[in-house]
Every structure is written in C-alpha cells, then in structure tokens.
C-alpha positions as CSV (number, residue, x, y, z in Angstrom):
1,X,-0.1,0.1,0.2
2,X,3.0,2.4,0.9
3,X,4.3,1.7,-2.6
4,X,1.3,2.7,-4.3
5,X,1.2,6.3,-2.6
6,X,4.7,6.8,-2.9
7,X,4.4,5.8,-6.9
8,X,1.4,8.2,-6.8
9,X,2.8,10.8,-5.2
10,X,5.6,10.8,-7.3
11,X,3.7,10.5,-10.4
12,X,4.4,13.6,-13.1
13,X,1.9,16.4,-12.7
14,X,-0.7,17.0,-15.0
15,X,-0.1,19.6,-17.9
16,X,-2.3,22.5,-17.0
17,X,-3.1,25.7,-19.4
18,X,-4.1,29.4,-17.7
19,X,-5.5,32.2,-20.3
20,X,-4.4,35.5,-18.6
21,X,-6.4,38.0,-20.5
22,X,-4.9,41.6,-19.5
23,X,-5.1,45.2,-21.0
24,X,-2.5,47.8,-21.5
25,X,-2.6,50.4,-18.7
26,X,-5.1,48.6,-16.5
27,X,-3.9,49.0,-12.8
28,X,-5.5,45.7,-11.5
29,X,-3.7,43.7,-14.6
30,X,-0.3,45.3,-13.5
31,X,-1.1,44.2,-9.7
32,X,-1.8,40.5,-10.8
33,X,1.0,40.1,-13.5
34,X,3.4,39.6,-11.0
35,X,1.4,36.6,-9.3
36,X,0.9,35.2,-12.8
37,X,4.7,35.2,-13.5
38,X,5.5,33.6,-9.9
39,X,2.9,30.9,-10.6
40,X,4.6,30.1,-13.9
41,X,8.2,29.8,-12.3
42,X,6.9,27.7,-9.4
43,X,4.8,25.2,-11.3
44,X,6.8,23.9,-14.2
45,X,3.6,21.8,-15.8
46,X,1.8,25.4,-16.1
47,X,1.5,26.7,-19.4
48,X,0.3,30.6,-19.2
49,X,-1.1,32.2,-22.4
50,X,-0.9,35.8,-21.9
51,X,-3.3,38.0,-23.8
52,X,-3.6,41.8,-24.2
53,X,-7.0,42.7,-25.1
54,X,-6.9,46.8,-25.4
55,X,-5.0,46.9,-28.4
56,X,-5.3,43.8,-29.9
57,X,-8.9,43.1,-31.6
58,X,-8.4,39.5,-32.2
59,X,-7.5,38.8,-28.3
60,X,-10.8,40.6,-27.3
61,X,-12.6,39.0,-29.6
62,X,-11.2,35.7,-27.9
63,X,-12.0,36.6,-24.5
64,X,-15.3,37.3,-25.6
65,X,-15.9,34.3,-26.9
66,X,-14.1,32.1,-24.5
67,X,-16.2,34.0,-21.6
68,X,-19.3,32.5,-23.5
69,X,-18.1,29.2,-23.4
70,X,-17.7,29.5,-19.9
71,X,-21.3,30.8,-19.6
72,X,-20.1,34.2,-18.6
73,X,-19.9,37.8,-19.9
74,X,-16.4,39.5,-20.0
75,X,-17.0,43.0,-18.9
76,X,-13.5,43.9,-17.2
77,X,-10.2,42.7,-17.1
78,X,-7.9,41.3,-15.8
79,X,-9.5,37.5,-16.5
80,X,-8.2,34.3,-15.8
81,X,-9.3,30.8,-17.4
82,X,-7.9,27.8,-15.9
83,X,-9.8,24.3,-15.9
84,X,-13.9,24.7,-15.6
85,X,-13.3,28.5,-13.9
86,X,-13.4,31.8,-14.9
87,X,-11.7,34.2,-12.2
88,X,-12.7,37.7,-13.3
89,X,-10.8,40.7,-11.9
90,X,-8.4,40.7,-9.1
91,X,-8.9,41.2,-5.6
92,X,-5.5,40.6,-4.1
93,X,-4.9,37.2,-2.0
94,X,-8.4,36.5,-2.4
95,X,-8.1,36.1,-6.3
96,X,-4.6,34.4,-5.9
97,X,-5.8,31.7,-3.6
98,X,-8.6,30.8,-5.9
99,X,-5.8,30.6,-8.8
100,X,-3.5,28.3,-7.1
101,X,-5.6,26.5,-5.8
102,X,-6.9,25.4,-9.2
103,X,-3.5,25.0,-10.7
104,X,-2.6,22.6,-8.0
105,X,-6.0,20.7,-8.4
106,X,-5.7,20.5,-11.9
107,X,-1.8,19.3,-11.5
108,X,-3.0,16.5,-9.6
109,X,-6.4,15.7,-11.5
110,X,-6.6,16.3,-15.1
111,X,-9.3,19.1,-15.7
112,X,-10.6,20.1,-19.0
113,X,-8.4,23.2,-20.2
114,X,-9.8,26.4,-21.8
115,X,-9.0,25.4,-25.1
116,X,-11.2,22.3,-24.7
117,X,-13.6,24.1,-23.2
118,X,-13.6,26.8,-26.1
119,X,-13.6,23.6,-28.4
120,X,-16.8,22.3,-27.4
121,X,-18.7,25.5,-27.6
122,X,-17.8,26.2,-31.0
123,X,-18.7,22.6,-31.6
124,X,-21.9,23.0,-29.8
125,X,-24.6,22.6,-32.8
126,X,-26.8,25.7,-32.8
127,X,-30.5,25.6,-32.4
128,X,-32.1,27.8,-35.0
129,X,-34.9,25.4,-36.4
130,X,-36.4,24.2,-33.3
131,X,-36.5,27.3,-31.1
132,X,-37.8,29.8,-33.6
133,X,-38.8,32.3,-30.2
134,X,-35.0,32.3,-29.4
135,X,-33.8,33.5,-33.2
136,X,-37.0,35.8,-33.0
137,X,-35.6,37.5,-29.5
138,X,-31.7,37.6,-31.2
139,X,-33.1,39.4,-34.1
140,X,-35.1,42.0,-31.7
141,X,-32.1,42.6,-29.4
142,X,-29.6,42.9,-32.1
143,X,-31.6,44.0,-35.0
144,X,-30.5,45.3,-38.5
145,X,-29.5,48.7,-39.4
146,X,-33.0,49.2,-41.2
147,X,-34.8,48.0,-38.0
148,X,-33.3,50.2,-35.7
149,X,-33.9,53.4,-38.1
150,X,-37.6,52.3,-38.3
151,X,-37.9,52.2,-34.4
152,X,-35.8,55.0,-33.7
153,X,-37.9,57.1,-36.2
154,X,-41.3,56.0,-34.2
155,X,-40.1,55.8,-30.5
156,X,-39.8,59.7,-30.1
157,X,-36.7,61.3,-28.7
158,X,-35.0,61.9,-25.2
159,X,-36.8,59.4,-23.7
160,X,-33.5,57.8,-22.4
161,X,-30.7,58.7,-20.5
162,X,-27.4,56.8,-20.6
163,X,-24.6,58.2,-17.6
164,X,-21.0,57.8,-18.6
165,X,-18.9,58.2,-15.4
166,X,-15.0,58.3,-16.4
167,X,-11.5,59.7,-14.8
168,X,-8.5,62.0,-17.0
169,X,-6.3,59.5,-17.9
170,X,-8.0,56.6,-17.6
171,X,-6.9,54.5,-20.8
172,X,-10.3,52.2,-20.5
173,X,-12.3,55.4,-20.3
174,X,-10.4,56.9,-23.6
175,X,-10.9,53.5,-25.5
176,X,-14.6,53.6,-24.7
177,X,-15.7,57.4,-25.4
178,X,-15.6,57.1,-29.1
179,X,-18.4,54.6,-28.7
180,X,-20.4,56.7,-26.2
181,X,-19.7,59.4,-29.0
182,X,-21.5,57.2,-31.5
183,X,-24.4,56.3,-29.4
184,X,-25.2,59.8,-29.0
185,X,-24.9,60.2,-32.8
186,X,-26.9,57.2,-34.1
187,X,-29.7,57.1,-31.0
188,X,-31.3,60.7,-31.3
189,X,-33.5,59.5,-28.2
190,X,-30.7,58.8,-26.0
191,X,-29.5,61.9,-24.0
192,X,-25.9,61.3,-23.0
193,X,-24.5,62.6,-19.6
194,X,-20.7,62.3,-19.5
195,X,-19.1,62.8,-16.2
196,X,-15.4,63.1,-14.9
197,X,-14.9,61.7,-11.5
198,X,-11.2,61.7,-10.5
199,X,-10.8,65.7,-10.8
200,X,-14.7,66.5,-9.6
201,X,-15.6,65.7,-6.6
202,X,-19.2,66.1,-6.8
203,X,-19.1,63.9,-10.1
204,X,-17.6,61.5,-8.2
205,X,-19.9,61.3,-5.0
206,X,-22.8,61.4,-7.7
207,X,-21.0,58.3,-9.1
208,X,-21.0,56.6,-5.8
209,X,-24.5,57.7,-4.8
210,X,-25.9,56.1,-8.1
211,X,-23.9,52.6,-7.9
212,X,-25.8,52.3,-4.3
213,X,-28.8,53.3,-5.9
214,X,-28.4,50.4,-8.3
215,X,-27.4,47.9,-5.6
216,X,-23.7,47.9,-6.3
217,X,-20.5,49.6,-5.4
218,X,-18.4,52.3,-7.5
219,X,-15.1,50.3,-7.8
220,X,-13.6,51.9,-10.9
221,X,-14.5,53.6,-14.3
222,X,-15.9,53.4,-17.2
223,X,-18.9,52.8,-15.7
224,X,-22.1,53.0,-17.7
225,X,-25.9,53.2,-16.3
226,X,-28.6,52.8,-18.4
227,X,-32.2,51.5,-17.9
228,X,-31.7,49.4,-14.9
229,X,-28.3,48.1,-16.1
230,X,-25.1,49.2,-14.2
231,X,-22.3,48.1,-17.0
232,X,-18.8,48.4,-15.1
233,X,-15.2,48.7,-17.1
234,X,-15.0,48.2,-21.0
235,X,-13.8,45.4,-23.2
236,X,-14.5,46.3,-26.9
237,X,-17.1,44.6,-28.6
238,X,-18.6,43.0,-25.4
239,X,-19.3,46.0,-23.6
240,X,-20.4,47.9,-27.0
241,X,-23.0,45.2,-27.6
242,X,-24.3,45.6,-24.3
243,X,-25.1,48.8,-24.5
244,X,-26.3,48.9,-27.5
245,X,-28.8,45.8,-26.9
246,X,-29.8,47.7,-23.6
247,X,-30.5,50.7,-25.6
248,X,-32.7,48.9,-28.4
249,X,-34.8,47.2,-25.5
250,X,-35.3,50.3,-23.9
251,X,-36.9,51.7,-27.3
252,X,-38.8,48.9,-28.0
253,X,-40.0,48.2,-24.1
254,X,-39.6,50.9,-22.3
255,X,-37.0,51.0,-19.1
256,X,-36.6,53.3,-16.1
257,X,-33.9,56.1,-16.1
258,X,-31.0,56.4,-14.2
259,X,-32.7,59.7,-12.6
260,X,-35.7,58.0,-11.8
261,X,-33.8,55.1,-10.1
262,X,-31.4,57.5,-7.9
263,X,-34.6,59.8,-7.0
264,X,-36.2,56.4,-5.8
265,X,-33.2,56.0,-3.6
266,X,-32.5,59.3,-2.1
267,X,-36.2,59.0,-1.2
268,X,-35.7,55.9,0.8
269,X,-32.5,57.1,2.1
270,X,-33.2,61.0,3.1
271,X,-29.7,61.5,4.8
272,X,-27.6,60.7,1.5
273,X,-28.2,63.9,-0.1
274,X,-30.9,65.9,-1.6
275,X,-32.8,65.6,-5.0
276,X,-31.5,68.7,-6.5
277,X,-27.7,68.3,-6.1
278,X,-28.1,64.5,-7.7
279,X,-30.4,66.3,-10.4
280,X,-27.5,68.6,-11.3
281,X,-24.2,66.6,-12.3
282,X,-21.6,68.5,-13.6
283,X,-21.0,67.8,-17.1
284,X,-18.1,68.5,-19.2
285,X,-20.4,71.7,-20.8
286,X,-21.9,73.0,-17.2
287,X,-20.8,76.2,-15.4
288,X,-22.5,74.8,-12.3
289,X,-20.2,75.4,-9.3
290,X,-18.9,71.9,-7.4
291,X,-20.2,70.9,-4.1
292,X,-18.1,72.7,-1.5
293,X,-18.6,76.0,-3.4
294,X,-19.3,77.6,-0.3
295,X,-16.0,76.9,1.1
296,X,-13.9,77.9,-1.9
297,X,-16.0,81.0,-1.5
298,X,-14.9,81.7,2.2
299,X,-11.0,80.8,1.1
300,X,-11.5,83.8,-1.6
301,X,-12.8,86.2,1.1
302,X,-9.3,85.1,3.3
303,X,-7.1,85.9,0.4
304,X,-9.2,89.3,-0.2
305,X,-8.8,89.9,3.6
306,X,-5.1,89.4,3.3
307,X,-4.4,91.1,0.4
308,X,-6.1,94.4,2.1
309,X,-3.9,93.9,5.0
310,X,-0.7,93.8,3.1
311,X,-1.7,96.9,1.2
312,X,-2.2,98.7,3.9
313,X,1.2,97.5,5.4
314,X,2.9,98.5,2.6
315,X,1.1,102.4,2.6
316,X,2.1,102.4,6.0
317,X,5.8,101.7,5.3
318,X,5.8,104.1,2.2
319,X,4.5,106.8,4.3
320,X,7.0,106.2,7.2
321,X,9.8,106.1,4.5
322,X,8.8,109.5,2.9
323,X,8.6,111.1,6.1
324,X,12.3,110.4,7.0
325,X,13.4,111.4,3.6
326,X,12.0,114.9,4.3
327,X,13.5,115.1,7.7
328,X,17.1,114.1,6.6
329,X,16.9,116.4,3.5
330,X,16.1,119.6,5.9
331,X,19.8,120.3,7.0
332,X,20.9,120.2,3.6
333,X,18.7,123.0,2.4
334,X,19.6,125.3,5.8
335,X,22.9,125.1,4.8
336,X,22.3,126.1,1.5
337,X,20.6,128.8,2.7
C-alpha cells in the first residue's frame, strides 16, 4: 500500500493551461501580473497564455468568445481561465488563492483546459430550426440597421438617459469614449451625460450614490448606467454590444431612467443627499459650481482680507519712508541758505 502511495505521489503532474487576459494600462492587470509570473516559475507544468485585449482586437474577440464558452460575460479585465473556472477581476490574496488552488487541483487530477472548453463551445450545434422564439429574440435585441432606424423614427426622442462616468487619464475610459459619442449620434432618443470623477468631487460623489442606488459599488471607471443596468469596465465589442442591446430594449419595451432609480433611492435614504444636488451633475459643458463651493468662497474672502492687510502695511511703510526722507533733507536746505 505504501508503495502505491509513493508511486502516486511521485507521478508527474498533469499539464495545466492558464489563459490570462489583460489590458495595457489596466492597474488591476499590472497588480496581478507578478503573481502570474510567479506561478509560471513555481509550477513547471503550467502553461500561461498571456493576451493583451485593449490594443489587439483578435485577443478581445477571443476573450469574449471564451467567456461565452464558460457561460459568462467578459466585462472587465483581468480575466483568468483555468480548468472549468473563469476568474474575473483581481482582488489580491482572494484571487491568488483561488487561482493557485485551481493550478494544484488540475496538476493532481486532469481537468478540462480552456482550449477544450472553447472547442466544445464552438462545436456545439446551433439551435436554429427547433427554437423559433430564440431566433426572434436575438433579432430584436441585435436588429439590423434598417429595423433600428425604423424604431428610432417611431419611438420619439429624449426618453432614454445614459450616464457615462469616466476619469481623466484612464485608458479604458479613453477607449470607450468614441463609442459613447457614436451612441449620441446614432440614437437621437439617448441623452448622454458624461461625467469626469477623478478631478470633480461632485461627480465622484454622484457616481458613488448612483452605484448604491443600483445595488452595487463604485469600484472603477468607466461605468455606464442605462435603464436598470450598471455596466462596469470596458471590453471592446462586449461592452459595446451590452450597451446597444440595452438601448434597443429600452426603445422597444421602455425602461426606467438612472435619474428615476437615483431619485427613488434618495427618497428611501433621505440622509444621503438632496434631490436637487443629484439632479444637477457637472457635465463637461456645465458651469455649475461644484459641491463645496461655499468653502471655496470662504477661501476667496480670506485671500481678499489678506491682500487688504498687505496693501495697508505697504502703504504705511511708504508713508514712513517718505517722512524720514523729508526729515533728512531739511538740514541740507538750511546749509545752502
């Protein structure tokens, strides 16, 4: 029996494949990368496939497809695929423990690789003839250009609000911004409210409050609110489709606006804020003073007071010097006389 145990223990570990999808400039990806490198060194049987998705469309499409193979959606990076697990995002030791446990389990007992999961998904027969309702649903959520235009003409205008929270210098936000601009041009019904949160405390506070109203947390940007959906992060193609599908559904079936959801939350949590403050976010084009404007005004009065004191002191000094000069010049005049 001991011989069998030793034989099993000394058996070579199974080959393990890990997919690590990341984005250039993504801070969470940069935090997780050293751990992935460490795992690759500690486990020689581990094959790591590291794929950048922000600048590589093929990798972004692969991430989207692989997430579907796992029954998930790729909304943020980093994303890690190992065995039958898709690990979204990075949460320090928690993510690391889950990932390393999967590496150990798959090393001891062979498990399906991400490549096998993807192959099975691609080879899965498509149900087109047996489920007509499914095909009709797909058509309505991702309509052709013609049907979309027809609905736009009959659905009115200004009845859908989209909040786009972003940060100055955020690469994900910069990548999503052109898509948001296209939304404003393609859908006359959609009113886009674009709010920067890194340099504007009012917008950051509104972002936090709105996330709570949606039952979530303001963890990062970009984050988009439309209808009853809070869409975090940006993955090209995946996020675009998620937003447009929601817009099309709102056009066809109607949906609550983020302002309504926020207003309801404020009524239920009156100590959080006032409705007036939340309904006047500071967009890039607005000239509204930020929250805390009174404090800024107080600082301004203090500066004015200091300036007046300085002027008085300088005036007094000049008066003193002019008097002293006059006194010292009189003896000279007396001698000349």
